[in-house]
N, CA, C and O atoms as a DFTB+ gen file, in Angstrom:
276 C
 N C O
     1  1     -24.372       1.155       2.427
     2  2     -23.380       0.161       2.757
     3  2     -24.037      -1.223       2.613
     4  3     -25.178      -1.424       3.028
     5  1     -23.324      -2.135       2.042
     6  2     -23.833      -3.485       1.809
     7  2     -23.408      -4.394       2.953
     8  3     -22.251      -4.385       3.371
     9  1     -24.362      -5.184       3.458
    10  2     -24.010      -6.154       4.489
    11  2     -23.878      -7.534       3.852
    12  3     -24.489      -7.820       2.823
    13  1     -23.075      -8.375       4.480
    14  2     -22.782      -9.708       3.962
    15  2     -23.023     -10.747       5.046
    16  3     -22.792     -10.486       6.227
    17  1     -23.483     -11.912       4.647
    18  2     -23.628     -13.019       5.586
    19  2     -22.253     -13.644       5.816
    20  3     -21.316     -13.394       5.058
    21  1     -22.141     -14.448       6.855
    22  2     -20.875     -15.116       7.135
    23  2     -20.489     -16.016       5.962
    24  3     -19.316     -16.089       5.595
    25  1     -21.469     -16.701       5.376
    26  2     -21.191     -17.577       4.229
    27  2     -20.647     -16.775       3.049
    28  3     -19.722     -17.226       2.374
    29  1     -21.203     -15.603       2.793
    30  2     -20.707     -14.750       1.713
    31  2     -19.286     -14.292       1.991
    32  3     -18.447     -14.278       1.090
    33  1     -19.012     -13.915       3.237
    34  2     -17.670     -13.467       3.609
    35  2     -16.652     -14.585       3.427
    36  3     -15.560     -14.359       2.906
    37  1     -17.011     -15.790       3.856
    38  2     -16.110     -16.928       3.695
    39  2     -15.848     -17.208       2.224
    40  3     -14.718     -17.505       1.835
    41  1     -16.898     -17.112       1.400
    42  2     -16.740     -17.327      -0.042
    43  2     -15.836     -16.262      -0.658
    44  3     -14.937     -16.581      -1.435
    45  1     -16.074     -15.002      -0.313
    46  2     -15.261     -13.923      -0.858
    47  2     -13.812     -14.021      -0.406
    48  3     -12.906     -13.633      -1.144
    49  1     -13.583     -14.535       0.801
    50  2     -12.242     -14.600       1.368
    51  2     -11.414     -15.753       0.791
    52  3     -10.221     -15.869       1.072
    53  1     -12.045     -16.587       0.000
    54  2     -11.316     -17.704      -0.622
    55  2     -11.754     -17.858      -2.070
    56  3     -11.983     -18.968      -2.549
    57  1     -11.867     -16.733      -2.755
    58  2     -12.381     -16.716      -4.115
    59  2     -11.304     -16.230      -5.083
    60  3     -10.606     -15.250      -4.819
    61  1     -11.190     -16.913      -6.172
    62  2     -10.173     -16.565      -7.168
    63  2     -10.300     -15.116      -7.651
    64  3      -9.293     -14.454      -7.902
    65  1     -11.527     -14.629      -7.779
    66  2     -11.762     -13.270      -8.276
    67  2     -11.323     -12.203      -7.264
    68  3     -10.731     -11.192      -7.642
    69  1     -11.615     -12.431      -5.981
    70  2     -11.369     -11.420      -4.956
    71  2     -10.027     -11.578      -4.252
    72  3      -9.455     -10.594      -3.782
    73  1      -9.530     -12.780      -4.177
    74  2      -8.279     -13.030      -3.474
    75  2      -8.495     -13.975      -2.309
    76  3      -9.596     -14.479      -2.090
    77  1      -7.432     -14.204      -1.571
    78  2      -7.467     -15.157      -0.470
    79  2      -7.009     -14.488       0.822
    80  3      -5.988     -13.801       0.855
    81  1      -7.783     -14.703       1.882
    82  2      -7.440     -14.224       3.234
    83  2      -7.253     -12.715       3.326
    84  3      -6.309     -12.242       3.958
    85  1      -8.136     -11.972       2.707
    86  2      -8.050     -10.517       2.766
    87  2      -9.091      -9.906       3.698
    88  3      -9.129      -8.689       3.885
    89  1      -9.938     -10.759       4.284
    90  2     -10.942     -10.295       5.245
    91  2     -10.610     -10.888       6.607
    92  3     -10.464     -12.103       6.743
    93  1     -10.493     -10.036       7.608
    94  2     -10.226     -10.477       8.977
    95  2     -11.509     -10.452       9.798
    96  3     -12.477      -9.779       9.442
    97  1     -11.501     -11.188      10.889
    98  2     -12.550     -11.184      11.897
    99  2     -13.804     -11.963      11.495
   100  3     -14.835     -11.827      12.153
   101  1     -13.747     -12.759      10.458
   102  2     -14.921     -13.531      10.039
   103  2     -15.346     -14.501      11.137
   104  3     -16.538     -14.760      11.303
   105  1     -14.400     -15.030      11.877
   106  2     -14.726     -16.007      12.916
   107  2     -15.633     -15.442      14.004
   108  3     -16.280     -16.208      14.719
   109  1     -15.694     -14.127      14.145
   110  2     -16.538     -13.492      15.156
   111  2     -17.883     -13.027      14.616
   112  3     -18.637     -12.368      15.331
   113  1     -18.190     -13.351      13.391
   114  2     -19.451     -12.946      12.776
   115  2     -20.481     -14.053      12.956
   116  3     -20.213     -15.213      12.646
   117  1     -21.657     -13.694      13.458
   118  2     -22.730     -14.675      13.621
   119  2     -23.914     -14.376      12.708
   120  3     -24.623     -15.296      12.300
   121  1     -24.134     -13.124      12.388
   122  2     -25.221     -12.710      11.497
   123  2     -24.629     -12.039      10.273
   124  3     -23.733     -12.583       9.626
   125  1     -25.130     -10.861       9.961
   126  2     -24.600     -10.095       8.840
   127  2     -23.549      -9.114       9.323
   128  3     -23.523      -8.722      10.490
   129  1     -22.675      -8.722       8.390
   130  2     -21.578      -7.828       8.751
   131  2     -21.294      -6.859       7.619
   132  3     -21.640      -7.094       6.461
   133  1     -20.656      -5.770       7.991
   134  2     -20.159      -4.795       7.030
   135  2     -18.658      -4.976       6.914
   136  3     -18.001      -5.427       7.852
   137  1     -18.119      -4.623       5.758
   138  2     -16.676      -4.640       5.547
   139  2     -16.121      -3.225       5.657
   140  3     -16.698      -2.271       5.135
   141  1     -14.999      -3.111       6.342
   142  2     -14.314      -1.833       6.496
   143  2     -12.871      -1.997       6.055
   144  3     -12.220      -2.984       6.399
   145  1     -12.373      -1.038       5.298
   146  2     -10.980      -1.108       4.867
   147  2     -10.073      -0.716       6.026
   148  3     -10.395       0.162       6.827
   149  1      -8.944      -1.385       6.089
   150  2      -7.972      -1.095       7.139
   151  2      -6.733      -0.461       6.507
   152  3      -6.596      -0.396       5.285
   153  1      -5.865      -0.011       7.350
   154  2      -4.601       0.539       6.877
   155  2      -3.565      -0.544       6.598
   156  3      -2.422      -0.246       6.249
   157  1      -3.967      -1.791       6.753
   158  2      -3.055      -2.913       6.535
   159  2      -3.082      -3.347       5.072
   160  3      -4.143      -3.466       4.459
   161  1      -1.901      -3.576       4.535
   162  2      -1.764      -3.966       3.132
   163  2      -0.774      -5.115       3.042
   164  3       0.253      -5.121       3.720
   165  1      -1.096      -6.091       2.194
   166  2      -0.169      -7.187       1.922
   167  2       0.271      -7.070       0.468
   168  3      -0.147      -6.157      -0.244
   169  1       1.091      -7.971       0.046
   170  2       1.520      -7.959      -1.359
   171  2       0.347      -8.227      -2.300
   172  3       0.428      -7.934      -3.493
   173  1      -0.739      -8.782      -1.768
   174  2      -1.937      -9.069      -2.574
   175  2      -2.920      -7.908      -2.590
   176  3      -3.812      -7.876      -3.437
   177  1      -2.780      -6.956      -1.679
   178  2      -3.695      -5.815      -1.649
   179  2      -4.118      -5.450      -0.239
   180  3      -3.536      -5.912       0.743
   181  1      -5.138      -4.613      -0.156
   182  2      -5.623      -4.092       1.115
   183  2      -6.341      -5.174       1.915
   184  3      -6.983      -6.058       1.347
   185  1      -6.225      -5.094       3.251
   186  2      -6.915      -5.989       4.168
   187  2      -8.186      -5.285       4.654
   188  3      -8.177      -4.085       4.927
   189  1      -9.265      -6.042       4.756
   190  2     -10.546      -5.543       5.257
   191  2     -10.895      -6.272       6.536
   192  3     -10.411      -7.377       6.785
   193  1     -11.738      -5.651       7.350
   194  2     -12.216      -6.277       8.569
   195  2     -13.737      -6.351       8.492
   196  3     -14.390      -5.390       8.085
   197  1     -14.299      -7.492       8.885
   198  2     -15.744      -7.681       8.939
   199  2     -16.198      -7.397      10.364
   200  3     -15.673      -7.968      11.319
   201  1     -17.180      -6.508      10.495
   202  2     -17.737      -6.190      11.805
   203  2     -19.251      -6.348      11.744
   204  3     -19.870      -6.006      10.736
   205  1     -19.857      -6.869      12.826
   206  2     -21.315      -7.049      12.840
   207  2     -22.046      -5.757      12.498
   208  3     -21.575      -4.661      12.801
   209  1     -23.208      -5.906      11.858
   210  2     -23.987      -4.737      11.427
   211  2     -24.247      -3.747      12.552
   212  3     -24.247      -2.538      12.320
   213  1     -24.464      -4.229      13.744
   214  2     -24.840      -3.364      14.863
   215  2     -23.658      -2.661      15.527
   216  3     -23.855      -1.899      16.474
   217  1     -22.444      -2.898      15.056
   218  2     -21.257      -2.293      15.663
   219  2     -21.252      -0.780      15.454
   220  3     -21.414      -0.294      14.335
   221  1     -21.065      -0.055      16.536
   222  2     -20.911       1.399      16.466
   223  2     -19.427       1.671      16.250
   224  3     -18.587       1.234      17.037
   225  1     -19.113       2.391      15.183
   226  2     -17.720       2.654      14.839
   227  2     -17.246       3.897      15.602
   228  3     -17.450       5.034      15.175
   229  1     -16.619       3.639      16.723
   230  2     -16.082       4.700      17.572
   231  2     -14.587       4.844      17.280
   232  3     -14.007       3.999      16.598
   233  1     -13.969       5.893      17.784
   234  2     -12.516       6.020      17.616
   235  2     -11.757       4.807      18.171
   236  3     -10.739       4.407      17.606
   237  1     -12.242       4.224      19.264
   238  2     -11.579       3.042      19.827
   239  2     -11.681       1.838      18.895
   240  3     -10.721       1.079      18.761
   241  1     -12.828       1.655      18.251
   242  2     -13.012       0.552      17.293
   243  2     -12.105       0.784      16.086
   244  3     -11.470      -0.150      15.597
   245  1     -12.043       2.017      15.610
   246  2     -11.160       2.339      14.488
   247  2      -9.714       2.015      14.823
   248  3      -8.988       1.454      14.002
   249  1      -9.301       2.368      16.026
   250  2      -7.918       2.114      16.434
   251  2      -7.658       0.617      16.574
   252  3      -6.626       0.121      16.124
   253  1      -8.591      -0.102      17.196
   254  2      -8.421      -1.537      17.420
   255  2      -8.234      -2.300      16.114
   256  3      -7.383      -3.185      16.023
   257  1      -9.032      -1.953      15.100
   258  2      -8.998      -2.687      13.821
   259  2      -8.230      -1.941      12.725
   260  3      -8.169      -2.406      11.587
   261  1      -7.646      -0.791      13.061
   262  2      -6.883       0.016      12.104
   263  2      -7.737       0.420      10.895
   264  3      -7.276       0.396       9.754
   265  1      -8.986       0.789      11.173
   266  2      -9.932       1.195      10.123
   267  2      -9.567       2.584       9.624
   268  3      -9.288       3.487      10.412
   269  1      -9.574       2.740       8.318
   270  2      -9.303       4.048       7.722
   271  2     -10.607       4.647       7.206
   272  3     -11.544       3.928       6.857
   273  1     -10.648       5.954       7.165
   274  2     -11.864       6.657       6.684
   275  2     -11.899       6.712       5.181
   276  3     -12.839       7.260       4.605
């Protein structure tokens, strides 16, 4: 799994190649983060959530962010 810095996430979230506003939770990232796909979809495509590297993905975290396997 690839981790991303907050600056990378902000760049990807406003980039012509990747799209605009497709990553959620960037405001809560202070270090590096992983991206997880969610069950949320817009007309532009799937929504992802950024979670800190140290986050343990429990069933409660999956439910909170609508993370899909």
